[in-house]
C-alpha positions in Angstrom: -5.4 -109.8 62.8 -4.9 -110.3 59.1 -7.0 -112.0 56.5 -5.7 -113.8 53.3 -6.6 -110.8 51.1 -4.3 -108.5 52.9 -6.6 -106.6 55.2 -4.9 -106.2 58.6 -6.4 -104.8 61.8 -4.5 -103.8 65.0 -7.0 -104.2 67.8 -4.8 -102.3 70.2 -4.8 -99.0 68.2 -7.9 -99.6 66.1 -5.9 -99.0 62.9 -6.5 -101.0 59.8 -4.1 -101.6 56.9 -4.4 -102.8 53.3 -1.4 -105.0 52.5 -0.1 -106.1 49.1 0.8 -109.7 48.3 4.4 -109.5 49.2 3.6 -107.8 52.6 1.1 -110.6 53.3 3.8 -113.2 52.5 6.3 -111.4 54.8 3.9 -111.2 57.7 2.9 -114.9 57.2 6.6 -115.8 57.4 7.3 -113.6 60.4 4.4 -115.3 62.2 6.2 -118.6 61.5 9.3 -117.2 63.2 10.9 -116.4 59.8 14.0 -114.2 59.8 14.9 -111.6 57.1 17.0 -114.2 55.2 14.2 -116.8 55.0 11.7 -114.1 54.1 13.9 -112.8 51.3 14.4 -116.3 50.0 10.6 -116.8 49.7 10.0 -113.4 48.3 12.7 -113.7 45.6 11.3 -117.1 44.7 7.6 -116.1 44.6 7.9 -112.6 43.2 10.1 -111.2 40.4 12.7 -109.6 42.6 16.4 -110.4 43.4 17.4 -111.9 46.7 19.3 -108.8 47.6 16.4 -106.5 46.9 14.0 -108.8 48.8 16.4 -108.9 51.8 16.7 -105.1 51.9 12.9 -104.9 51.7 12.4 -107.5 54.4 14.7 -105.7 56.8 12.9 -102.4 56.1 9.5 -104.0 56.6 10.5 -105.6 59.8 11.9 -102.3 61.1 8.7 -100.5 60.2 6.6 -103.1 62.0 8.8 -102.7 65.1 8.7 -98.9 64.8 4.9 -98.9 64.7 4.7 -101.3 67.7 3.4 -104.2 65.6 6.4 -106.5 66.2 8.7 -107.0 69.2 
């Protein structure tokens, strides 16, 4: 569960997280079945970051979510 201000809660583990604006954007896009490329496009358009940096960040973020069991 995540609210629009970036507070996320994992009911399975009981852990809570505070997310920054770009992480909220990434999770929102992941929920809409966005892939790393579409996420990077959105991040590079909405934040002051290059597509290549956004793509690398998106891949790393997705991997962290998977590693922590928050994404299949």
